[in-house]
C-alpha positions in Angstrom: 23.5 -11.9 16.8 25.6 -14.4 15.2 25.6 -18.1 15.2 28.0 -20.6 14.3 25.3 -23.3 13.3 26.2 -25.2 9.8 22.6 -25.8 8.9 21.3 -24.4 5.5 18.0 -23.2 7.4 17.4 -21.6 10.3 15.6 -23.3 12.9 12.4 -22.4 14.3 11.8 -22.7 18.1 7.8 -23.7 18.1 7.2 -26.3 20.8 4.0 -27.4 19.8 2.0 -30.7 19.1 2.6 -33.0 16.6 0.8 -35.9 15.4 2.1 -38.5 13.5 1.5 -42.0 11.8 3.5 -44.3 10.7 4.3 -45.1 6.5 6.7 -47.6 7.0 7.7 -50.2 7.8 4.7 -50.8 9.6 1.7 -48.3 8.4 -1.0 -46.8 10.9 1.1 -46.6 14.1 -0.1 -43.4 15.5 2.0 -41.0 18.2 1.5 -37.6 19.5 4.9 -35.9 20.0 5.8 -32.0 20.8 7.6 -30.3 18.1 10.5 -28.5 19.8 11.9 -26.5 16.5 11.2 -26.9 12.7 13.4 -25.5 9.8 13.0 -26.1 6.0 13.9 -29.3 5.9 13.3 -31.1 9.0 11.9 -31.2 13.0 13.4 -32.0 16.2 10.3 -34.1 18.1 10.0 -34.9 22.1 8.1 -38.0 22.6 7.3 -41.3 24.5 8.5 -43.5 22.3 11.4 -44.3 20.5 10.9 -44.4 16.7 13.3 -46.9 14.4 15.7 -45.3 12.0 14.3 -44.3 8.6 10.6 -44.9 9.6 8.8 -42.9 7.2 6.1 -40.8 9.2 2.9 -38.8 8.1 3.4 -35.4 10.1 0.7 -33.0 11.2 1.2 -29.7 13.0 -2.3 -27.8 13.7 -2.2 -24.1 13.2 -3.2 -21.7 15.9 -4.0 -18.8 13.6 -6.9 -19.1 11.0 -4.7 -17.5 8.2 -2.0 -20.0 8.2 -2.7 -23.4 6.9 -1.5 -26.5 9.2 1.9 -28.3 8.3 1.1 -31.7 6.7 4.6 -33.5 5.5 6.1 -36.8 4.9 9.4 -37.2 6.8 12.1 -39.7 7.7 13.4 -40.4 11.1 17.5 -39.5 10.8 18.3 -39.5 14.4 16.7 -40.9 17.6 17.8 -41.5 21.0 16.7 -42.2 24.4 18.7 -39.5 26.8 19.7 -40.4 30.6 16.9 -38.5 32.1 14.8 -40.8 30.2 13.3 -38.3 27.3 12.9 -39.8 23.6 14.6 -37.0 21.2 14.0 -37.8 17.6 15.1 -35.6 14.5 13.1 -36.3 11.5 14.3 -35.0 7.5 11.2 -33.8 5.9 11.1 -35.5 2.6 8.2 -33.7 0.9 5.2 -31.5 2.2 1.6 -32.9 1.5 
């Protein structure tokens, strides 16, 4: 199967819970989101709250397998929107893995 996607890295559909904690501009706000997909440089989320662009977040995604480490990263909000159906989506760029 061929994709017409221009991304440098393939996205994996994960559909799992992600815990988010803001770092900047206001530290310590916590959110729970559904991580829809993940790549080497970013992730897409569905959540209840609209995140501000350029917000820095700590992202934690638990592993479902004991031999696989949880994902811990610092990421920046590069896209955020509220859809017509009320769903909030956000695109995060991974700044560094922790």
